KOLZAMI-783968 format. One record per residue (C-alpha): residue number from 1; residue in one letter; chain; x negated, y negated, z negated. Coordinates in steps of 0.05 Angstrom, whole numbers, padded with zeros to 5 digits. Each point is the difference from the previous one (the first is absolute). Example, Ala and Ser with C-alpha at 12.3 -4.5 7.8 and 13.67 -1.06 7.14 Angstrom:
2
seq type mol u v w
1 A A -00246 00090 -00156
2 S A -00027 -00069 00013
This chain:
593
seq type mol u v w
1 D A -00773 -01576 -03790
2 E A -00072 -00023 00007
3 L A -00018 00065 00034
4 S A 00060 -00007 00046
5 K A -00018 -00071 00017
6 K A -00072 00020 00012
7 M A 00022 00058 00043
8 K A 00048 -00045 00037
9 T A -00054 -00052 00011
10 M A -00047 00053 00025
11 H A 00055 00026 00045
12 E A 00012 -00070 00028
13 D A -00075 -00012 00009
14 L A -00007 00066 00035
15 E A 00058 -00016 00046
16 D A -00028 -00070 00014
17 A A -00068 00029 00014
18 L A 00029 00053 00046
19 D A 00043 -00052 00036
20 A A -00060 -00047 00007
21 E A -00045 00056 00022
22 D A 00053 00024 00048
23 L A 00006 -00069 00032
24 T A -00075 -00007 00005
25 D A -00008 00069 00031
26 K A 00057 -00013 00049
27 H A -00033 -00065 00021
28 K A -00066 00034 00010
29 L A 00029 00060 00037
30 N A 00044 -00044 00044
31 A A -00058 -00047 00019
32 S A -00026 00022 00068
33 S A -00069 -00025 -00014
34 K A -00012 00047 -00060
35 S A -00037 00065 00013
36 A A 00016 00069 -00025
37 F A -00061 -00003 -00043
38 D A 00032 -00058 -00040
39 S A 00065 00040 -00008
40 T A -00038 00059 -00029
41 L A -00033 -00047 -00050
42 S A 00070 -00027 -00020
43 V A 00025 00070 -00013
44 K A -00060 00016 -00043
45 K A 00012 -00063 -00040
46 L A 00073 00018 -00012
47 Q A -00019 00070 -00023
48 E A -00050 -00030 -00048
49 K A 00053 -00047 -00027
50 V A 00049 00058 -00009
51 K A -00053 00038 -00038
52 R A -00011 -00060 -00045
53 L A 00075 -00006 -00013
54 E A 00006 00075 -00016
55 K A -00058 -00006 -00047
56 Q A 00031 -00061 -00033
57 L A 00067 00036 -00004
58 A A -00032 00060 -00034
59 E A -00034 -00045 -00049
60 E A 00064 -00035 -00017
61 R A 00035 00067 -00006
62 R A -00051 00023 -00050
63 K A 00003 -00063 -00041
64 S A 00075 -00003 -00002
65 K A 00014 00073 -00013
66 G A 00002 -00008 -00074
67 A A 00040 -00064 00005
68 V A 00053 00034 00042
69 V A 00007 00055 -00048
70 G A 00008 -00049 -00058
71 A A 00049 -00041 00040
72 I A 00044 00060 00013
73 S A 00001 00021 -00071
74 V A 00027 -00067 -00022
75 G A 00048 -00003 00057
76 G A -00033 -00057 00039
77 G A -00024 -00005 00074
78 D A 00015 00044 00058
79 A A 00014 00073 -00007
80 P A -00051 00052 00021
81 G A 00043 00015 00060
82 D A -00004 -00072 00021
83 W A -00076 00000 -00007
84 K A -00005 00061 00042
85 D A 00044 -00032 00052
86 K A -00045 -00061 -00001
87 E A -00062 00044 00008
88 K A 00031 00037 00058
89 E A 00020 -00066 00031
90 Y A -00072 -00026 -00007
91 K A -00028 00064 00029
92 R A 00050 -00004 00057
93 K A -00020 -00072 00015
94 I A -00073 00019 -00004
95 A A 00013 00058 00049
96 E A 00039 -00047 00045
97 L A -00057 -00050 -00004
98 E A -00051 00052 00020
99 K A 00046 00025 00055
100 G A 00012 -00071 00023
101 A A -00074 -00013 00000
102 K A -00013 00063 00040
103 G A 00058 -00016 00047
104 K A -00022 -00070 00014
105 A A -00049 00025 00053
106 K A 00033 00006 00068
107 P A 00003 00066 00037
108 G A -00066 00012 00038
109 A A -00035 -00054 -00039
110 G A -00048 00052 -00027
111 D A -00023 00019 00070
112 K A -00009 -00072 00019
113 T A -00038 -00011 -00065
114 E A -00045 00059 00014
115 R A -00014 -00025 00071
116 K A -00014 -00069 -00027
117 L A -00044 00031 -00053
118 E A -00037 00039 00054
119 K A -00010 -00063 00041
120 T A -00020 -00036 -00063
121 Q A -00048 00057 -00016
122 E A -00030 -00004 00071
123 K A -00008 -00075 -00006
124 L A -00030 00011 -00068
125 E A -00050 00051 00027
126 K A -00017 -00046 00058
127 T A -00008 -00058 -00048
128 E A -00044 00044 -00043
129 K A -00044 00017 00060
130 E A -00005 -00073 00019
131 L A -00015 -00014 -00072
132 E A -00057 00051 00002
133 E A -00027 -00030 00063
134 M A 00005 -00069 -00030
135 K A -00036 00026 -00061
136 K A -00056 00027 00045
137 E A -00002 -00065 00038
138 N A 00000 -00037 -00065
139 K A -00058 00042 -00025
140 K A -00037 -00014 00066
141 L A 00014 -00075 -00008
142 I A -00023 00004 -00071
143 R A -00066 00032 00023
144 E A -00008 -00052 00054
145 K A 00016 -00054 -00050
146 E A -00053 00028 -00046
147 A A -00050 00004 00057
148 T A 00018 -00071 00021
149 E A -00007 -00024 -00071
150 K A -00067 00034 -00004
151 E A -00021 -00032 00065
152 M A 00026 -00067 -00022
153 K A -00039 00008 -00063
154 E A -00063 00015 00040
155 L A 00014 -00059 00046
156 K A 00009 -00045 -00060
157 N A -00066 00025 -00026
158 N A -00031 -00018 00067
159 V A 00031 -00069 00005
160 G A -00063 -00032 -00025
161 A A -00043 00036 00051
162 L A 00049 -00017 00055
163 Q A 00003 -00072 -00020
164 A A -00076 -00002 00002
165 S A 00001 00032 00069
166 A A 00052 -00050 00023
167 N A -00044 -00057 -00022
168 E A -00059 00032 00034
169 M A 00040 00008 00064
170 K A 00021 -00073 -00003
171 D A -00073 -00019 -00006
172 L A -00019 00046 00057
173 K A 00055 -00029 00044
174 E A -00025 -00070 -00013
175 E A -00071 00022 00015
176 T A 00023 00035 00063
177 R A 00036 -00063 00022
178 K A -00063 -00040 -00009
179 L A -00041 00052 00037
180 R A 00049 00000 00058
181 A A -00004 -00075 00004
182 E A -00076 00003 -00001
183 N A 00002 00056 00052
184 A A 00045 -00042 00045
185 V A -00051 -00057 -00004
186 L A -00058 00048 00013
187 E A 00037 00032 00059
188 K A 00013 -00068 00031
189 Q A -00073 -00019 -00010
190 Y A -00021 00067 00031
191 K A 00045 -00012 00061
192 D A -00027 -00070 00007
193 E A -00072 00025 -00005
194 K A 00016 00056 00048
195 F A 00028 -00050 00050
196 L A -00061 -00045 -00008
197 R A -00046 00060 00008
198 K A 00034 00019 00065
199 K A -00001 -00071 00023
200 Y A -00074 -00010 -00014
201 Y A -00016 00069 00029
202 N A 00038 -00017 00064
203 E A -00035 -00067 00004
204 I A -00068 00034 -00007
205 E A 00019 00050 00053
206 D A 00024 -00057 00045
207 M A -00067 -00034 -00009
208 K A -00034 00065 00017
209 G A 00047 00010 00059
210 K A 00016 00071 -00021
211 I A 00059 00036 00030
212 R A 00046 00022 -00056
213 V A 00029 00070 00002
214 Y A 00062 00023 -00037
215 C A 00020 00073 -00003
216 R A 00072 00022 -00005
217 V A 00021 00072 -00014
218 R A 00071 00016 00023
219 P A 00047 00050 -00036
220 M A 00003 00073 00022
221 A A 00039 00007 00065
222 K A 00058 00048 00008
223 Y A -00037 00046 00048
224 E A -00059 00003 -00048
225 I A 00044 00021 -00058
226 E A 00034 00052 00044
227 K A -00068 00029 00018
228 G A -00016 00006 -00074
229 S A -00057 -00050 00005
230 Q A -00036 -00024 -00063
231 K A -00021 -00070 -00019
232 V A -00075 -00009 00007
233 V A -00007 -00076 -00006
234 D A -00004 -00033 -00069
235 I A -00001 -00074 -00015
236 V A -00055 -00008 -00052
237 D A 00010 -00074 -00013
238 E A 00020 -00063 00038
239 F A -00064 00004 00042
240 S A -00018 00073 00010
241 L A 00030 00067 00018
242 K A -00022 00073 00004
243 V A 00014 00052 00054
244 H A -00004 00074 -00019
245 S A -00020 00032 00067
246 Q A -00023 00071 00013
247 K A -00071 -00026 00002
248 G A 00007 -00030 -00069
249 A A 00025 -00065 -00031
250 K A -00016 -00064 00037
251 D A 00003 -00069 -00033
252 F A 00017 -00064 00038
253 M A 00002 -00072 -00025
254 F A 00035 -00058 00033
255 D A 00022 -00071 -00017
256 R A 00067 00027 -00021
257 S A 00033 00069 -00004
258 F A 00075 00009 -00001
259 G A 00034 00065 -00020
260 S A 00063 00032 00028
261 D A 00042 -00037 -00051
262 S A -00022 -00069 00024
263 T A 00054 -00048 00025
264 Q A 00002 -00046 00060
265 E A -00001 -00059 -00048
266 E A -00064 00024 -00033
267 I A -00033 00009 00068
268 F A 00018 -00070 00023
269 E A -00019 -00032 -00066
270 D A -00074 00018 00012
271 T A 00006 -00026 00072
272 R A 00039 -00065 -00011
273 R A -00061 -00045 -00006
274 L A -00022 00015 00072
275 V A 00062 -00037 00026
276 Q A -00027 -00063 -00033
277 S A -00068 00013 00032
278 A A 00034 00000 00069
279 I A 00033 -00067 -00016
280 D A -00069 -00026 -00022
281 G A -00026 00014 00070
282 F A -00030 00070 -00006
283 N A 00008 00057 00049
284 V A 00033 00055 -00042
285 C A 00010 00071 00022
286 I A 00036 00055 -00038
287 F A 00000 00069 00032
288 A A 00021 00070 -00020
289 Y A -00039 00063 00017
290 G A 00013 00074 -00012
291 Q A 00025 00065 00029
292 T A 00069 00005 00031
293 G A 00055 00001 -00052
294 S A -00043 -00029 -00056
295 G A 00043 -00062 -00012
296 K A -00034 -00054 00042
297 T A 00064 -00026 00032
298 F A 00037 00001 -00066
299 T A -00056 -00043 -00030
300 I A -00003 -00050 00057
301 Q A 00074 -00003 00021
302 G A 00039 00030 -00058
303 G A 00062 00043 -00004
304 G A 00061 -00044 00000
305 K A 00033 -00048 -00049
306 G A -00035 -00001 -00068
307 M A -00058 00040 00029
308 E A -00030 -00053 00045
309 G A -00073 00009 00018
310 L A -00058 -00049 00003
311 T A 00020 -00036 00064
312 P A 00072 -00019 -00019
313 R A -00023 -00022 -00070
314 A A -00058 -00040 00030
315 I A 00048 -00036 00047
316 T A 00043 -00022 -00059
317 E A -00061 -00020 -00041
318 L A -00029 -00040 00059
319 F A 00060 -00045 00009
320 Q A 00009 -00009 -00075
321 L A -00072 -00025 -00006
322 L A 00008 -00046 00060
323 A A 00065 -00028 -00028
324 S A -00035 -00016 -00066
325 M A -00049 -00046 00036
326 D A 00012 -00075 00002
327 Q A 00034 -00010 00067
328 S A -00018 -00074 00001
329 K A -00074 00017 -00001
330 F A -00003 00066 00038
331 E A 00029 00024 00066
332 T A 00005 00075 00007
333 G A 00016 00048 00057
334 V A 00006 00076 00008
335 E A -00004 00041 00064
336 C A -00004 00075 00010
337 Y A -00015 00054 00051
338 M A 00009 00075 -00002
339 C A -00030 00055 00043
340 E A -00016 00075 -00001
341 L A -00057 00041 00028
342 Y A 00032 00061 00030
343 N A -00041 00051 00040
344 N A -00056 -00052 00006
345 K A 00047 -00053 00029
346 L A 00023 -00065 -00032
347 F A 00075 -00014 -00001
348 D A 00032 -00066 -00018
349 L A 00056 00017 -00049
350 L A 00031 -00070 -00001
351 L A 00007 -00004 00075
352 E A 00071 -00005 00025
353 K A 00027 00062 00035
354 K A 00010 -00035 00067
355 Q A -00074 -00020 00001
356 K A -00027 00070 -00017
357 A A 00003 00023 00072
358 N A -00051 -00054 00019
359 A A -00037 -00006 -00066
360 P A -00059 -00047 00002
361 A A -00071 00026 -00010
362 L A -00023 00003 -00073
363 E A -00073 -00015 -00013
364 I A -00037 00002 -00066
365 K A -00043 -00062 -00011
366 K A -00037 -00034 -00057
367 D A 00002 -00074 -00013
368 A A -00058 -00043 -00023
369 T A 00013 00018 -00073
370 G A -00004 00075 00015
371 M A 00074 00011 -00009
372 V A 00031 00052 00047
373 R A 00055 -00026 00046
374 I A 00042 00035 00053
375 N A 00009 -00040 00063
376 G A 00067 00008 00035
377 I A 00038 00025 -00061
378 T A 00067 -00030 -00021
379 V A -00007 -00048 -00058
380 Q A 00063 -00020 -00036
381 K A 00010 -00061 -00045
382 C A 00034 00014 -00067
383 E A 00035 -00054 -00041
384 D A 00017 00044 -00059
385 A A -00008 00070 -00031
386 V A 00066 00024 00030
387 K A -00022 -00014 00071
388 L A -00068 00033 -00012
389 S A 00031 00061 -00032
390 E A 00048 00008 00059
391 L A -00058 -00002 00049
392 F A -00038 00051 -00041
393 A A 00060 00047 -00001
394 W A 00013 -00010 00074
395 G A -00072 00018 00017
396 L A 00003 00063 -00043
397 D A 00059 00025 00040
398 A A -00042 -00002 00063
399 R A -00058 00039 -00031
400 H A -00016 00071 00024
401 T A 00019 00053 -00052
402 G A 00011 00075 00004
403 S A 00013 00062 -00042
404 T A -00053 00051 -00020
405 A A -00002 00059 -00048
406 M A -00031 -00046 -00053
407 N A 00041 -00064 00010
408 A A 00070 -00010 00027
409 T A -00015 -00071 00023
410 S A -00074 00001 00014
411 S A -00031 -00064 00027
412 R A -00031 00016 00068
413 S A -00037 -00067 00007
414 H A -00042 -00050 -00038
415 L A 00043 -00060 -00020
416 I A -00028 -00072 -00007
417 F A 00044 -00055 -00028
418 S A -00033 -00069 -00009
419 M A 00024 -00065 -00030
420 L A -00036 -00063 00022
421 I A 00004 -00055 -00054
422 T A -00019 -00072 00009
423 V A -00003 -00052 -00055
424 E A -00015 -00073 00018
425 D A -00022 -00047 -00055
426 K A 00029 -00067 00021
427 T A -00043 -00039 -00050
428 A A -00068 00032 00017
429 Q A 00018 00007 00074
430 K A -00023 00073 -00001
431 R A 00033 00065 00021
432 V A -00012 00071 -00023
433 C A 00020 00061 00041
434 G A 00009 00067 -00034
435 K A 00022 00068 00024
436 L A 00033 00055 -00040
437 S A 00001 00067 00036
438 F A 00031 00066 -00020
439 I A -00025 00062 00037
440 D A 00035 00067 -00007
441 L A -00047 00050 00030
442 A A 00027 00065 00029
443 G A -00018 00060 -00042
444 S A -00054 00050 00017
445 E A 00029 00067 00019
446 R A -00017 00074 00004
447 A A 00037 00033 00057
448 S A 00000 00065 -00039
449 K A 00042 -00034 -00054
450 T A 00045 -00047 00040
451 N A 00016 00053 00053
452 A A -00005 -00056 00052
453 T A 00007 00019 00073
454 K A 00001 -00037 00066
455 E A 00015 -00074 -00011
456 R A -00010 00003 -00076
457 L A -00067 00036 00010
458 A A -00023 -00052 00050
459 E A 00019 -00055 -00050
460 A A -00037 00036 -00056
461 R A -00063 00005 00043
462 E A 00001 -00074 00014
463 I A 00012 -00016 -00074
464 N A -00058 00044 -00022
465 K A -00045 -00030 00055
466 S A 00015 -00071 -00024
467 L A -00012 00019 -00073
468 S A -00065 00033 00021
469 A A -00023 -00065 00031
470 L A 00021 -00036 -00064
471 G A -00042 00050 -00039
472 D A -00060 -00016 00043
473 V A 00008 -00075 -00015
474 I A 00008 00014 -00075
475 S A -00063 00044 00000
476 A A -00041 -00052 00037
477 L A 00022 -00057 -00046
478 S A -00008 00040 -00065
479 S A -00070 00023 00020
480 G A -00022 -00070 00021
481 E A -00014 00016 00073
482 S A -00015 -00057 00046
483 F A 00048 00023 00055
484 V A 00074 00011 -00017
485 P A 00040 00035 00055
486 Y A 00062 -00045 -00002
487 R A 00012 00005 00075
488 N A 00007 00076 00000
489 H A 00075 -00006 -00010
490 L A 00056 -00052 00001
491 L A 00015 00016 -00074
492 T A -00070 -00019 -00022
493 Q A 00003 -00063 00043
494 L A 00065 -00020 -00034
495 M A -00031 00011 -00069
496 S A -00068 -00029 00015
497 D A 00014 -00063 -00042
498 S A 00026 00043 -00058
499 L A -00058 00049 -00004
500 G A -00066 -00037 -00005
501 G A 00031 -00064 00026
502 T A 00027 -00064 -00030
503 A A 00062 00027 -00035
504 K A 00019 00015 -00071
505 T A 00018 00072 00007
506 L A 00039 00048 -00044
507 M A 00005 00073 00018
508 F A 00052 00048 -00027
509 V A -00020 00073 00004
510 N A 00062 00043 -00007
511 V A -00008 00073 -00019
512 S A 00041 00062 -00016
513 P A -00009 00032 -00069
514 A A 00013 00072 00025
515 D A -00053 00054 00008
516 Y A 00031 00014 00069
517 N A -00029 -00067 00023
518 C A -00062 00000 -00043
519 D A -00050 -00002 00059
520 E A 00035 -00059 00032
521 T A 00003 -00036 -00068
522 V A -00075 00008 -00011
523 T A -00015 -00024 00071
524 S A 00045 -00062 -00009
525 L A -00032 -00017 -00067
526 A A -00069 00008 00031
527 Y A 00019 -00049 00055
528 A A 00026 -00049 -00052
529 S A -00065 00006 -00040
530 R A -00039 -00019 00062
531 V A 00046 -00060 00013
532 K A -00012 -00024 -00071
533 M A -00073 -00009 00017
534 I A 00014 -00048 00058
535 T A -00012 -00075 -00010
536 N A 00038 -00054 00038
537 D A -00017 -00073 00008
538 A A 00066 -00032 -00019
539 T A 00004 -00075 00012
540 K A 00055 -00051 00002
541 N A 00023 -00025 00067
542 V A 00000 -00075 -00015
543 E A -00007 -00054 00053
544 S A 00017 -00073 00010
545 K A 00063 -00019 00035
546 E A -00038 -00025 00062
547 V A -00041 00064 00004
548 A A 00063 00041 -00007
549 K A 00031 -00040 00057
550 L A -00061 00011 00045
551 R A -00001 00074 -00018
552 S A 00073 00006 00019
553 Q A -00015 -00031 00068
554 V A -00059 00047 00010
555 N A 00043 00060 -00016
556 K A 00053 -00024 00049
557 L A -00052 -00007 00055
558 M A -00028 00069 -00016
559 D A 00070 00029 00007
560 E A 00008 -00034 00068
561 L A -00067 00027 00021
562 D A 00020 00070 -00021
563 A A 00064 -00009 00040
564 V A -00042 -00017 00062
565 K A -00041 00063 -00011
566 K A 00062 00041 -00012
567 G A -00008 00039 00064
568 K A -00067 00029 -00025
569 A A 00024 00016 -00070
570 P A 00028 00069 -00015
571 K A 00076 -00001 -00006
572 G A 00042 00018 -00061
573 G A -00059 -00011 -00047
574 D A -00032 00065 00021
575 A A -00070 00017 -00022
576 P A -00049 00029 00049
577 P A 00017 00072 00018
578 P A -00025 00044 -00056
579 Q A -00060 00043 00016
580 D A 00002 00074 -00018
581 D A -00054 00008 -00053
582 G A 00013 00074 -00010
583 K A 00024 -00008 -00072
584 N A 00061 00036 -00028
585 Y A 00051 -00051 -00025
586 D A 00052 00052 -00021
587 E A -00029 -00008 -00070
588 P A -00012 -00066 -00036
589 P A -00071 -00029 -00007
590 D A -00039 00022 -00061
591 L A -00052 -00034 -00043
592 D A -00045 00029 -00053
593 A A 00023 -00019 -00069
């Protein structure tokens, strides 16, 4: 009975296990989310369970063999036939269980499983490759980490040194700041001393009556660069320059030397004080000399807005200085005239067009103070800088200009623009009369370089002739001769009070830096060196109000007398007919350096 109960219990357990396993497997196989790989594992598990049951059954059979025999002998329990039927039934159920387990897989599931396994295998291989790459990358990162750790270790070891360097840098920065502050103070002191040195030097030169000479070197011109010309002029310092000619290096020293990078502001800054001298009653003359295309007109007139030359800047400075004076104590006035010397004839540039057909005669005279005046010229009153600037621009439009191979807008005449300044001291009952003149000389020319013909060639000959006469005056004055040939040309008559006269004179010598113009550059600098040796007797034109009134009346009477003699005077301001002296004026005058 016990064996039967036990066998029955085992039979029930087996059936329950099979039923439970069957339900579980059905659930797994029916679930659409389970893969064939999971189904295979379930089958394997069932097979293992069957094997365990068979093993357990064999063990129970072995243990109960003797008991069965004993039970039969005493007539108890099931008969051997029944046992065999039970065994067959168990085997049948086990076979059905295996068959059911094998039949649980749907038709074609194996192929799908294989395909999924292949895909899984491919993914696995891909994952393995990525894993290998990640391992390599990991090894690389590990090496970099080790290197970084090593570097960090070294940096940590150097922290002390770096901290010391940082402290040293901090000290150096503080020291540098102090040095910069000291340098700023020293630089200001140097500029102040430099200004004072220039001021005292100019005062000494004024007392000596010396003509000051500034040299300005222009940049290389386009035609010079195209010819492949080389720069042969070097600015040594603010006073001297060196010219590398074919005959060797030549050194020149002037009161100021400006390089090709100099600005219009810098040029005017060293000229500004002469405007005040004109207000103080001095006769001031500023003129530019040099070969054609050397930058004279750019220096005197300028090149448009922002590039104004000496004259426009001086006009602005003049009226600013006059406006700063106490109007209750001083009465001021400004007049101007403008003329050109073209082909040895004087032309009034401020004369109205309708009057030019019957232009009055222009005569060069000197007053009692030695100041040059031009009788018959148009004198315009100017209330402000705008009016004066407009007159200057209007006169420039009437000037003779032309094109040559060396200059597209070459000046074909000598230009004279003068501002007459009067300042009356109401308290002291005195009046001072100053004159500020700007002279833009026409440039010396070589016909072989300018390719001038006909009218341009005739103009060039007259220009060179006038500059030759100017050279004679310079030579006579610099060598201390008793006779100075001022009357040889109208140009020298116009400049007689500026060269060896009563004026404070400043000369700009403009030169080209190119080897193509080296001969003309040396000649111009030689002229300028001669001019620097000339001494003027500059004095203030100060007189009492009564004397000024009487002088005005005398000048008026002299003008009326000249009008009476008008029939005998040459018309149009012409000079006496030039005499043919047999000289060749196709080339500019030359002086030994």
